[in-house]
Steps between C-alpha positions, in 0.01 A plus 500: 500500500501273808324653802664300781697730741793263491561587137611864559690388811693246293564754224635753750714234670649386169567852382680625816713187518581510137564871472666569833677176581578353159542807283607731786308798359487810719246442775277792387477368141435139605236589758305732265501232222380246756223732611389546139508121454275447808263763373477340150444156658208597721145556377449733801663772290388582142792452254500864393507616867807300601749785438283753690439259787874427531586868486231581760633236735853627443382853572319402817822361647693809387249717685554300818877472491639765263567791736596279799753306299663815348517658839634176650772509232597845617494398861710188427756698301518770765525261796780309331714775351463745792622242747164496684448127442855433618436705815189302578669169436779589740246587766329162448824305511611680816197342672478162329851430381579359156386159624137604563463787252220310324276539800519875478366487143237237579366698801495823304306352203266307731394817685499740211279280278206526742418863410692513168455286185755232450637653175566838674671319787729326253575825324603655833697209646665337198764774495592410857538134409725595205700733719538228765630266235746764371632534857504136616560328167269215603137394535330699225282198405397482866429871513270480198328205665437667837379822337251298295385289794459781750305723261281229357397341830337802650377633166295182439388426861479808720234773471476788426670392179210492247503123425487382863261785591253397233536134592419574863191690393387232253538218752359686798826500703551765773768737382704482823503124487590508132800731575614285796469168323643628173807630674529175693513292181699756293799493744589130487439467122727800435766345719478159326498640148728806556759368743499118471434473129694822433813357666457175319481658153772753592746214552416366157475812285710821486331802342752765374448865574374659185380846396140560610287811553776716346766397751807299391670230704824704490328800657363286777834346579663847505241619754567195717860612543424860603544631858203581718550871483458485122154358536174686583364490858286196584182698546538669166587170334182331641263781407435388143394158630315610813310793346294303244433227756362751751292684232355181346437348848320816609258467211441131578443568873266795442293300252474216751446693831364845417329496157246753620768769551465642153766772514755271651409217258539738206843609612636152577332374184706752301841471673449127561439413135814311382543741208532798736679319785771362274536830314563676830747229598676533166536875551650447848735230371612707208578799722728284712659361185563846364641616835739207526620514134729741324278518192403822331124548452513379139711191584267420789205520260665256263563254786130505599397465135701177478310371800171590333603305188559196719156555662335522160629159400372350820155660445483363149585143600270510813206638314540239222497226763190657651329514156582132445342410836200722427425329168513162678242629750279623224528159334353351816801277575500568876123452535518176308755356737311631803175344391668167424675483838186604696316201358759252637417338827805600712506671840382864491815661629712320245244578227531875581878476491501312171256735332703809590825325406383391155345840424833666599696276259242533229467878490781650706339728753515389865237753596259378233568143611411559865196716414364240266580214739335672791184582306466149379555347844289742694163313447671175618670639805194458718550124485857522631571337832755768583503884510468670156830680567667173398331520163631850459850376579471194276394714204770762582779243506361343178532839335870489568544212263769494222545833322623504145489712177132607529561663837620863486677441835729252334628766261527766770728278707704393203559855372536687837733246648700460176456126476432276202171316434654168607624659824159653559340153473747358752448781752173690468295225335631226731455713810131545397453126472683416823287750686178368354574138583633581844200727563254222420666267752500763773138598437386136517697441818358811666146407392539158668665640815287811543179462299328800671170363372177639637 
């Protein structure tokens, strides 16, 4: 068996393209087969251990996302079918108008993704984008783009999200400066990718409204035609979105600002765990749904069960994508690319960006990409002629590079938004890439204009 890390990478690439693109197998089946293929092709895993390693990687992702996705499915179903999403959309449109509705979604996802993981933000806000589309009949491609851009920008660049927080620590960057500069770079790249690119692709591609998260297109359009007094109050409608954000943010803030307050940290650690926070939000959303519906208890239970079935499919696909990426990491694909790029004599900031970008493409996880990139560049940062915060930003924008089948986020967006793989490439994946390239340019310009060197 060949030991070069490019062998399992090539095997995985051929399998996912052949199985998903050419044969059009179900995503779960194709990704699991591809993961087995990567495991067989790498000497890092004993042949007899490949099934167990794949199952373990699949299970690790299930542990991380299983309960949140199922609860998000209930929240999405309840928001849509209770009219709560429609009520929120109307409140947004009263302030922005149909012409600028995308800015409401961009701003919401940009802010929410600082304390909340990007996948949870997408679970919470995708129903609003779908409901906006049902009401306006336009710009769904743009809505998917701005939701992706806003959530990704702050998730990858602004502490206290774990990736940027760990990068700041690894590179010795003051946390306040990391937050300020991260937000400064995140804003323009989210505008370029979400608004400018989003409008460009929206004019060239129309995505139909399909069933997703248990809610049909017909039900959404029916809600869009209801009168205001048939919808829940705005505060009640917003609660399933605001509650988990507050709970998760409280845990993040207490960990960062008052870790010595053990009783408080224990409480916020419990209620701020995404499993609990989203469970509470699902309960609140379901109560509103039940109150606004005419269902009997048994009919209501059947409706929620349908949403859980939808969530189960999303979990299976997402976990399979995560397992595929994990096997590539075990095969050493990302580390191989990182070592190769580090040996090339190019400017350090561009090196950090390239290393994170190639690792992201090779193994899927943006967080793994930025953590690996920061750890590799840390010993070299002392020779930088500019402040190390620029290395943090270069690595962070590199970690935004092209997302594809080995990234669980790709499958979350595809399934939660109800869009095809090809449509996900043209929105989510392209938005990733535009943000990464734009981010590198902005970081280099800032480093030249304001080096902040000691």
